[in-house]
C-alpha positions in Angstrom: 95.9 89.8 103.4 92.4 90.3 104.4 90.5 92.6 102.4 88.6 94.1 105.5 92.4 95.0 107.3 93.5 96.4 104.0 90.2 98.8 104.1 91.1 99.8 107.2 94.5 100.8 106.5 94.5 101.9 102.9 93.5 105.6 103.4 95.9 105.9 106.1 98.9 104.8 103.8 97.5 106.9 101.1 97.4 109.9 103.4 101.0 108.8 104.2 102.6 108.7 100.7 101.1 112.1 100.3 102.4 113.8 102.8 105.9 113.2 101.4 104.9 114.3 98.0 102.3 115.1 95.6 101.3 112.4 93.6 99.1 111.2 90.9 97.0 107.9 90.9 99.3 105.2 89.1 102.2 106.7 91.0 100.6 105.9 94.1 99.9 102.4 93.4 103.2 101.5 92.4 104.7 103.4 95.6 102.5 101.3 97.8 103.4 98.1 95.7 107.3 98.9 96.0 107.0 99.9 99.9 104.9 97.0 100.7 106.7 94.4 98.7 103.5 93.7 96.9 101.3 93.1 100.1 99.2 96.5 99.0 98.6 95.8 95.2 95.9 98.2 94.7 93.5 98.4 91.3 92.3 101.6 90.2 88.8 101.0 90.7 89.8 100.7 94.7 92.4 103.5 94.5 90.2 106.5 93.3 87.0 105.9 95.5 89.2 106.2 98.6 90.9 109.4 97.0 87.4 110.6 96.3 86.3 110.2 99.8 89.3 111.7 101.0 88.8 114.8 98.7 85.0 115.2 100.2 86.5 114.9 103.5 88.8 117.8 102.4 91.6 115.7 103.4 93.3 116.0 99.9 92.8 118.0 97.0 93.7 117.6 93.3 95.1 119.6 90.6 96.2 119.1 87.0 99.8 119.5 86.1 101.5 118.7 82.8 104.0 115.5 83.4 107.6 115.2 82.0 106.0 113.1 79.0 103.5 116.0 78.3 100.8 114.4 79.4 98.2 116.0 81.8 97.8 114.1 84.9 96.0 114.7 88.0 97.7 115.2 90.8 96.6 114.6 95.0 98.2 116.8 97.5 97.5 116.2 101.3 95.9 119.2 102.9 96.1 120.9 106.5 93.1 118.8 107.3 94.3 115.7 105.8 97.5 116.2 108.0 95.3 116.0 111.1 93.3 112.8 109.8 96.9 111.0 109.0 97.9 111.4 112.8 94.6 110.5 114.1 94.7 107.2 111.8 98.2 106.4 112.9 97.0 106.8 116.5 94.3 104.4 116.0 96.5 102.0 114.1 99.1 101.9 117.2 95.9 100.9 119.5 94.9 98.4 117.0 98.5 96.8 116.5 99.2 96.9 120.2 95.8 95.3 120.7 96.6 92.6 118.2 100.2 92.0 119.6 98.8 91.9 123.2 96.4 89.3 122.3 98.9 87.0 120.1 101.6 87.3 123.0 99.1 86.1 125.8 99.1 89.8 127.2 102.6 90.2 127.3 103.8 93.7 126.8 106.5 94.0 124.0 106.7 98.0 124.5 109.9 99.2 124.2 
């Protein structure tokens, strides 16, 4: 997948995961890989700058908690502002996806 396309959608996908449950970084990486059939395979060096940016936007917040293994982990959770951002990004993605589909089908609408 083109890196630009991936970058455009990664923040939205992370917000979606966090909408479902609080997660730590490695857990998000694995969940994205699993759900995308390995299409989204993020490295920590890609994930954490995105999470930090989302924190700066107050879309997510982090906290430390002890995992079942006894290790302390940094978890991330979606904020109310993050929920709004997720909906906005989903709407933008739908417009983009519909525009691509329209071009690829010669302008024929495939709306259900």
